C-alpha positions in Angstrom: -5.9 49.5 13.6 -5.5 47.7 16.8 -9.3 46.8 16.8 -9.1 45.5 13.2 -6.0 43.3 14.2 -8.1 41.9 17.2 -11.1 41.2 14.8 -8.8 39.5 12.4 -7.4 37.3 15.3 -10.7 36.2 16.5 -11.9 35.4 13.1 -8.8 33.4 12.5 -9.3 31.5 15.7 -12.9 30.8 14.7 -11.9 29.7 11.4 -9.2 27.2 12.8 -12.0 25.8 15.0 -14.3 25.3 12.1 -11.4 23.8 9.9 -10.7 21.2 12.8 -14.5 20.4 13.1 -14.8 19.9 9.2 -11.9 17.6 9.4 -13.9 15.2 11.7 -17.0 15.6 9.4 -14.9 14.8 6.5 -13.6 11.6 8.2 -17.1 10.4 8.9 -18.1 11.2 5.4 -15.1 9.0 4.0 -16.0 6.2 6.1 -19.4 6.2 4.8 -18.0 6.1 1.3 -15.9 3.2 2.3 -18.9 1.4 3.5 -20.7 2.2 0.1 -17.5 0.9 -1.7 -17.7 -2.4 0.1 -21.3 -2.9 -0.9 -20.5 -2.1 -4.5 -17.7 -4.6 -4.4 -19.9 -7.4 -3.1 -22.4 -6.6 -5.8 -19.8 -6.8 -8.4 -18.3 -10.0 -7.3 -21.7 -11.7 -6.4 -23.5 -10.9 -9.8 -20.9 -10.3 -12.3 -17.7 -12.2 -11.1 -15.6 -9.7 -12.7 -11.7 -9.5 -12.4 -9.8 -7.0 -10.1 -8.8 -4.9 -13.1 -12.3 -4.2 -14.0 -13.3 -3.7 -10.5 -10.6 -1.0 -10.2 -11.7 0.7 -13.3 -15.3 0.7 -12.2 -14.6 2.1 -8.8 -12.4 4.8 -10.2 -15.1 5.9 -12.6 -17.9 6.0 -9.8 -19.0 9.4 -9.0 -20.6 8.4 -5.6 -17.1 7.4 -4.5 -15.4 10.6 -5.5 -14.2 11.3 -1.9 -12.1 8.1 -2.0 -9.1 9.7 -4.1 -7.0 6.5 -3.9 -9.4 4.8 -6.1 -8.3 7.0 -9.0 -4.6 6.6 -8.0 -5.3 2.7 -8.0 -6.5 3.1 -11.6 -3.3 5.1 -12.7 -1.1 2.4 -11.1 -3.0 -0.4 -12.6 -0.5 -0.6 -15.6 2.1 -2.1 -13.0 -0.5 -4.8 -12.4 -1.3 -5.4 -15.9 2.2 -5.9 -16.9 2.9 -8.3 -14.2 5.5 -6.1 -12.5 3.3 -6.0 -9.3 0.5 -7.7 -7.5 -2.9 -6.2 -7.3 -2.6 -6.1 -3.6 0.6 -4.0 -3.8 -0.9 -1.7 -6.2 -4.0 -1.3 -3.9 -1.7 -0.5 -0.7 0.3 2.2 -2.7 -2.9 3.7 -3.8 -4.4 3.8 -0.2 -1.1 5.3 1.2 -1.6 8.4 -1.0 -4.8 9.3 0.8 -3.9 11.0 4.1 -7.6 11.1 5.3 -7.2 7.6 6.6 -5.2 6.6 9.6 -4.9 3.6 12.0 -7.8 1.2 11.8 -9.2 2.8 8.7 -6.1 2.3 6.8 -5.8 -1.3 8.0 -9.4 -2.0 6.9 -8.6 -0.6 3.4 -5.5 -2.7 3.3 -7.6 -5.7 4.2 -10.1 -5.0 1.4 -7.1 -4.9 -1.1 -5.8 -8.2 0.3 -9.2 -9.8 -0.1 -9.9 -8.8 -3.8 -8.8 -11.5 -6.2 -7.3 -13.6 -3.5 -9.9 -16.6 -3.2 -13.1 -17.6 -4.7 -16.2 -15.6 -5.0 -17.8 -16.9 -1.8 -14.6 -16.4 0.2 -14.4 -12.7 -1.0 -18.1 -12.2 -0.2 -17.8 -13.5 3.3 -14.4 -11.5 3.9 -16.1 -8.4 2.5 -19.0 -8.8 4.8 -16.7 -8.8 7.8 -15.0 -5.6 6.3 -18.6 -4.2 6.0 -19.3 -4.7 9.7 -16.0 -3.1 10.6 -16.5 -0.2 8.3 -19.9 0.3 10.1 -18.4 0.2 13.5 -15.5 2.8 12.4 -18.2 5.0 10.6 -20.3 5.1 13.9 -17.2 6.0 15.9 -16.4 8.8 13.3 -19.9 10.1 13.6 -19.8 10.1 17.3 -16.5 11.9 17.3 -17.9 14.6 15.0 -21.0 14.9 17.2 -19.1 15.1 20.4 -16.0 17.1 19.4 -17.2 19.2 16.4 -19.1 21.7 18.4 -16.2 21.7 21.0 -13.7 22.7 18.3 -15.7 25.4 16.8 -16.6 26.9 20.5 -13.0 26.4 21.5 -11.7 28.3 18.4 -14.0 31.4 19.2 -13.0 31.3 22.9 -9.4 31.0 22.2 -9.6 34.1 19.7 -11.4 36.1 22.4 -9.0 35.1 25.0 -6.0 36.3 23.0 -7.8 39.3 22.1 -8.4 40.1 25.8 -4.6 39.4 26.5 -3.7 41.9 23.6 -5.7 44.5 25.0 
């Protein structure tokens, strides 16, 4: 029975390390989707010059952006914007706050994107979105580097911690 418990303990520690590593990988994938979203926004604004309400609907329905859950939340909260009770920027911020995967610089980048949409003419929006795209590229590269550097470490550390606890118990 003791051996069975030790095996469960080691497996749990390994799973915790894998979970931490997967979190880093998910963050890198989310930043890639943010970059894709920015490109889609630029195309919609440049070639179609559509309103923010249509932009929010299209982004929410886009399957390639399924990892960005806040887009669905944005579409759900769009009624406040349509009724004139709230600005699009405020709806965007509220939606971004619902997705816990983003923190710090990533969240600030998303807030900036919401501030840009519908705030100026097409050329101004395109220029600002280009800058946001460069920032998203930088953040995506940092996320990939963190996953590369720390992902394997977390998995190994989980296994070693489980083995160390098992040794201490025995």
